[in-house]
Structures are given as structure tokens and as C-alpha cells.
C-alpha positions in Angstrom: -56.3 -6.1 -24.8 -56.5 -9.3 -22.6 -52.7 -8.7 -22.0 -53.3 -5.3 -20.3 -56.1 -6.8 -18.3 -53.8 -9.6 -16.9 -51.1 -6.9 -16.2 -53.7 -4.7 -14.2 -54.8 -7.7 -12.3 -51.3 -8.8 -11.3 -50.9 -5.1 -9.9 -53.9 -5.2 -7.8 -53.0 -8.5 -6.7 -49.7 -7.1 -5.7 -51.2 -4.2 -3.9 -53.6 -6.5 -2.1 -50.7 -8.7 -0.9 -48.6 -5.9 0.4 -51.6 -4.4 2.2 -52.4 -7.6 3.7 -48.9 -8.3 4.9 -48.7 -5.0 6.5 -51.7 -5.7 8.4 -50.5 -9.1 9.2 -47.5 -7.8 11.0 -48.7 -4.2 12.4 -51.3 -5.4 14.4 -49.5 -8.2 16.7 -46.8 -5.4 16.9 -49.4 -2.6 18.2 -50.8 -5.0 20.7 -47.4 -6.3 22.0 -46.5 -2.3 22.4 -49.4 -1.7 24.4 -49.1 -4.6 26.5 -45.3 -3.4 27.2 -46.5 -0.1 27.9 -49.5 -1.5 30.4 -46.7 -3.6 32.2 -44.1 -0.8 32.4 -45.8 2.3 33.0 -49.5 1.2 34.0 -51.3 3.0 31.2 -54.8 1.2 30.0 -54.6 -0.6 27.2 -57.3 1.5 25.2 -54.9 4.2 25.1 
């Protein structure tokens, strides 16, 4: 029983870590893409 709980906790820790890494890298990438579009095509940042 105790080993099963530890395994479930480890799986959830990996899932949480992967989603955090995704957000860590995707948010600056989206912001950089919006800044690129603003500079090249003069599109508003909110679009």
C-alpha cells in the first residue's frame, strides 16, 4: 500500500514538473513571437 502511494506521488510529481517546464518555455516564446510580429508587420501585441 505504501509503495503504491509513493508511486502515485512520483507520477504526479513528474506530470507537474513537465507542465511547469512547458509553461516556462512557451510563455517567453509566445511573447517573443508577438514582439517579432509587432516589429515586422506592425500588428498590435494583443492580437
